[in-house]
C-alpha positions as a LaTeX table, in Angstrom:
\begin{tabular}{lrrr}
\hline
Residue & $x$ (\AA) & $y$ (\AA) & $z$ (\AA) \\
\hline
Met1 & 48.94 & 38.16 & 15.66 \\
Asn2 & 48.68 & 37.41 & 19.21 \\
Arg3 & 49.93 & 33.70 & 20.04 \\
Arg4 & 47.25 & 33.44 & 23.04 \\
Thr5 & 44.46 & 34.47 & 20.93 \\
Tyr6 & 45.48 & 32.27 & 18.23 \\
Leu7 & 46.00 & 29.27 & 20.21 \\
Ala8 & 42.45 & 29.97 & 21.97 \\
Thr9 & 40.81 & 30.17 & 18.61 \\
Val10 & 42.30 & 26.85 & 17.57 \\
Ala11 & 41.32 & 24.94 & 20.71 \\
Thr12 & 38.03 & 26.24 & 20.70 \\
Ala13 & 37.75 & 25.26 & 16.86 \\
Gly14 & 39.09 & 21.83 & 17.82 \\
Thr15 & 36.87 & 21.40 & 20.65 \\
Ala16 & 33.64 & 22.45 & 18.57 \\
Ala17 & 34.86 & 19.89 & 15.98 \\
Thr18 & 35.16 & 17.19 & 18.18 \\
Ala19 & 31.99 & 17.91 & 20.12 \\
Gly20 & 29.71 & 14.94 & 20.54 \\
Cys21 & 32.67 & 12.54 & 19.35 \\
Gly22 & 32.79 & 9.78 & 21.93 \\
Ala23 & 35.69 & 7.05 & 21.63 \\
Leu24 & 35.29 & 4.49 & 18.91 \\
Asp25 & 32.96 & 1.64 & 19.16 \\
Arg26 & 34.26 & $-1.79$ & 18.82 \\
Glu27 & 33.48 & $-3.70$ & 15.54 \\
Thr28 & 32.00 & $-6.97$ & 16.15 \\
Leu29 & 33.51 & $-9.55$ & 13.85 \\
Ser30 & 30.92 & $-12.73$ & 13.98 \\
Glu31 & 31.27 & $-14.31$ & 10.65 \\
Pro32 & 34.89 & $-15.94$ & 10.93 \\
Thr33 & 36.17 & $-18.27$ & 8.35 \\
Val34 & 36.37 & $-21.46$ & 10.15 \\
Ser35 & 38.84 & $-24.40$ & 8.74 \\
Ser36 & 39.98 & $-27.88$ & 9.76 \\
Asp37 & 42.91 & $-29.91$ & 8.48 \\
Gly38 & 41.96 & $-33.04$ & 10.43 \\
Pro39 & 40.19 & $-34.49$ & 13.30 \\
Gly40 & 40.57 & $-32.31$ & 16.69 \\
Arg41 & 42.14 & $-29.43$ & 14.72 \\
Gly42 & 40.78 & $-26.38$ & 13.66 \\
Val43 & 41.20 & $-22.56$ & 13.18 \\
Ile44 & 38.49 & $-19.75$ & 13.47 \\
Glu45 & 39.92 & $-16.52$ & 11.56 \\
Phe46 & 38.55 & $-13.22$ & 12.02 \\
Glu47 & 38.87 & $-10.73$ & 9.36 \\
Ala48 & 37.85 & $-6.96$ & 8.78 \\
Gly49 & 38.64 & $-4.86$ & 5.86 \\
Gly50 & 40.04 & $-7.76$ & 3.91 \\
Ser51 & 42.89 & $-8.51$ & 6.49 \\
Glu52 & 43.14 & $-10.92$ & 9.05 \\
Val53 & 42.74 & $-9.22$ & 12.59 \\
Gly54 & 43.27 & $-12.50$ & 14.52 \\
His55 & 42.64 & $-16.09$ & 15.19 \\
Leu56 & 42.01 & $-18.99$ & 17.47 \\
Gly57 & 43.68 & $-22.16$ & 16.74 \\
Val58 & 42.89 & $-25.52$ & 18.45 \\
Asp59 & 44.85 & $-28.68$ & 18.20 \\
Gly60 & 43.40 & $-31.65$ & 20.09 \\
Gly61 & 43.76 & $-35.24$ & 20.69 \\
Val62 & 42.49 & $-37.91$ & 22.65 \\
Asp63 & 44.43 & $-39.52$ & 25.64 \\
Gly64 & 42.40 & $-42.57$ & 27.28 \\
Asp65 & 38.87 & $-40.97$ & 27.51 \\
Thr66 & 40.37 & $-37.56$ & 28.10 \\
Val67 & 40.43 & $-34.91$ & 25.13 \\
Glu68 & 43.72 & $-32.76$ & 25.47 \\
Leu69 & 43.78 & $-29.46$ & 23.74 \\
Gly70 & 46.47 & $-26.80$ & 23.12 \\
Thr71 & 45.28 & $-23.55$ & 21.87 \\
Glu72 & 46.90 & $-20.40$ & 20.16 \\
Ile73 & 45.33 & $-17.14$ & 19.73 \\
Trp74 & 47.19 & $-14.63$ & 17.53 \\
His75 & 46.27 & $-11.05$ & 16.85 \\
Arg76 & 47.54 & $-8.47$ & 14.37 \\
Glu77 & 50.31 & $-5.89$ & 15.42 \\
Gly78 & 48.65 & $-2.76$ & 16.58 \\
Thr79 & 46.08 & $-4.67$ & 18.98 \\
Arg80 & 46.03 & $-6.02$ & 22.45 \\
Val81 & 43.92 & $-8.79$ & 24.06 \\
Glu82 & 41.48 & $-7.31$ & 26.54 \\
Ser83 & 39.82 & $-10.61$ & 27.40 \\
Ile84 & 39.39 & $-14.05$ & 26.00 \\
Thr85 & 36.23 & $-16.43$ & 26.81 \\
Leu86 & 36.03 & $-19.73$ & 25.72 \\
Glu87 & 32.96 & $-21.87$ & 26.38 \\
Leu88 & 33.49 & $-25.49$ & 25.74 \\
Trp89 & 30.77 & $-28.43$ & 25.59 \\
Met90 & 30.10 & $-31.37$ & 24.07 \\
Pro91 & 26.26 & $-32.30$ & 22.21 \\
Pro92 & 23.81 & $-33.17$ & 23.22 \\
Asn93 & 23.14 & $-29.79$ & 25.24 \\
Asp94 & 22.44 & $-31.52$ & 28.71 \\
Ala95 & 25.44 & $-33.79$ & 28.61 \\
Thr96 & 28.16 & $-33.35$ & 31.14 \\
Ala97 & 31.63 & $-32.82$ & 30.16 \\
Glu98 & 34.41 & $-31.63$ & 32.89 \\
Val99 & 36.87 & $-29.14$ & 31.70 \\
Ala100 & 40.07 & $-28.40$ & 33.24 \\
Val101 & 43.02 & $-25.85$ & 32.72 \\
Val102 & 46.22 & $-27.58$ & 32.38 \\
Ser103 & 49.02 & $-24.88$ & 32.21 \\
Pro104 & 48.56 & $-21.34$ & 33.28 \\
Val105 & 48.76 & $-18.46$ & 31.07 \\
Glu106 & 51.60 & $-16.29$ & 31.99 \\
Gly107 & 53.81 & $-13.56$ & 30.68 \\
Asp108 & 57.58 & $-13.28$ & 31.09 \\
Ser109 & 57.61 & $-10.64$ & 33.84 \\
Ser110 & 54.05 & $-10.00$ & 34.77 \\
Pro111 & 51.66 & $-11.86$ & 37.21 \\
Pro112 & 49.50 & $-14.45$ & 35.72 \\
Pro113 & 46.23 & $-12.88$ & 34.32 \\
Ala114 & 42.90 & $-13.52$ & 36.10 \\
Leu115 & 41.62 & $-16.83$ & 34.92 \\
Ser116 & 37.75 & $-17.71$ & 35.83 \\
Leu117 & 36.34 & $-21.12$ & 35.36 \\
Tyr118 & 32.77 & $-21.29$ & 35.67 \\
Thr119 & 29.09 & $-22.60$ & 34.47 \\
Pro120 & 27.54 & $-20.01$ & 32.30 \\
Glu121 & 24.04 & $-19.02$ & 33.25 \\
Asp122 & 21.51 & $-20.38$ & 30.71 \\
Arg123 & 23.97 & $-21.95$ & 28.53 \\
Gln124 & 25.56 & $-25.39$ & 28.21 \\
Gly125 & 29.31 & $-26.23$ & 29.07 \\
Thr126 & 31.87 & $-24.78$ & 30.84 \\
Ala127 & 33.34 & $-21.43$ & 30.39 \\
Ile128 & 37.15 & $-20.30$ & 30.57 \\
Glu129 & 37.25 & $-16.23$ & 31.02 \\
Ile130 & 40.88 & $-14.76$ & 30.97 \\
Thr131 & 41.19 & $-10.94$ & 31.83 \\
Asp132 & 44.23 & $-8.80$ & 33.19 \\
Leu133 & 46.56 & $-10.22$ & 30.66 \\
Asp134 & 49.29 & $-7.57$ & 31.20 \\
Asp135 & 52.39 & $-8.17$ & 29.13 \\
Leu136 & 50.54 & $-11.21$ & 27.24 \\
Ala137 & 47.98 & $-8.75$ & 25.61 \\
Asp138 & 50.88 & $-7.70$ & 22.92 \\
Glu139 & 51.73 & $-11.15$ & 22.09 \\
Thr140 & 50.51 & $-14.40$ & 20.68 \\
Ile141 & 49.15 & $-16.54$ & 23.45 \\
Ser142 & 50.09 & $-20.24$ & 22.99 \\
Thr143 & 50.10 & $-21.24$ & 26.69 \\
Leu144 & 46.82 & $-22.09$ & 27.20 \\
Asp145 & 46.14 & $-26.02$ & 27.52 \\
Leu146 & 42.99 & $-27.49$ & 28.17 \\
Arg147 & 41.78 & $-31.18$ & 29.16 \\
Val148 & 37.95 & $-32.06$ & 28.71 \\
Glu149 & 36.72 & $-35.57$ & 30.15 \\
Pro150 & 33.64 & $-36.26$ & 28.34 \\
Gly151 & 30.28 & $-37.69$ & 30.18 \\
Pro152 & 28.79 & $-40.62$ & 29.51 \\
Glu153 & 26.08 & $-39.48$ & 26.90 \\
Thr154 & 28.14 & $-37.01$ & 25.03 \\
Glu155 & 28.94 & $-37.18$ & 21.30 \\
Pro156 & 32.44 & $-37.34$ & 20.02 \\
Thr157 & 32.11 & $-33.67$ & 19.04 \\
Leu158 & 33.61 & $-30.82$ & 21.00 \\
Val159 & 32.19 & $-27.41$ & 20.55 \\
Val160 & 34.58 & $-24.34$ & 21.33 \\
Asp161 & 32.42 & $-20.82$ & 21.52 \\
Ala162 & 34.98 & $-18.12$ & 21.39 \\
Val163 & 34.78 & $-14.28$ & 22.14 \\
Ile164 & 38.19 & $-12.52$ & 21.98 \\
Glu165 & 38.07 & $-9.03$ & 22.79 \\
Leu166 & 40.83 & $-6.71$ & 21.02 \\
Ala167 & 41.52 & $-3.03$ & 21.70 \\
Thr168 & 43.37 & $-1.11$ & 19.02 \\
Ala169 & 46.25 & 1.57 & 19.87 \\
Ser170 & 44.36 & 4.17 & 18.77 \\
Pro171 & 43.91 & 7.16 & 21.62 \\
Leu172 & 40.18 & 7.31 & 21.00 \\
Gly173 & 40.10 & 3.50 & 21.52 \\
Gly174 & 37.97 & 1.15 & 19.23 \\
Gly175 & 39.07 & $-2.47$ & 18.51 \\
Tyr176 & 37.11 & $-5.65$ & 17.66 \\
Glu177 & 34.94 & $-8.23$ & 19.37 \\
Cys178 & 35.92 & $-11.46$ & 17.70 \\
Asp179 & 32.86 & $-13.99$ & 18.22 \\
Gly180 & 33.01 & $-17.46$ & 16.78 \\
Lys181 & 32.53 & $-21.32$ & 17.07 \\
Leu182 & 34.31 & $-24.36$ & 16.27 \\
Arg183 & 33.27 & $-27.65$ & 16.21 \\
Leu184 & 36.08 & $-30.60$ & 16.90 \\
Asn185 & 35.45 & $-34.30$ & 16.06 \\
Phe186 & 37.33 & $-36.93$ & 17.76 \\
Pro187 & 36.35 & $-40.36$ & 16.06 \\
Glu188 & 38.46 & $-41.97$ & 18.96 \\
Leu189 & 35.76 & $-41.19$ & 21.41 \\
Asp190 & 32.86 & $-42.70$ & 19.24 \\
Gly191 & 31.35 & $-45.76$ & 20.55 \\
Arg192 & 33.31 & $-45.55$ & 24.21 \\
\hline
\end{tabular}
């Protein structure tokens, strides 16, 4: 058989078989397992197909009138973090709380990722958005420390709305949008 004819036939068949197929869609994981092992500590765990895809862990404490938070974002091998958005707020919805990023998120050899701190439109609280993670995209990220100064009318509860976008290593794309909420209680702030 003529090699050129064979290759042309195989290429045509392959093209026809994949016609109309685009990149794989992201799977939204919006029903995570939420757990806490004490005041100010909690984990949001995201699963797909019976195995963990990733998690956000928060470990917080109170220093005076300030809530100090350490975070950890883990994701399974074969995925990369594309972006992280955390919205922090304290009930009631119209109460004010100031949020600051204490430690910069940075990798071993790349420039720091892009970090935005803003008030979301039509939503409560403060949003922290991290993109362009470069060499951090493949690692467990545990270098994001936050401080929250509650306003005078806030309850002793801090809510963290998290959206973590993960891409898979597949050449066709795909990945996960991990969407969850964590409520952390800080009894030390009650009655201040």
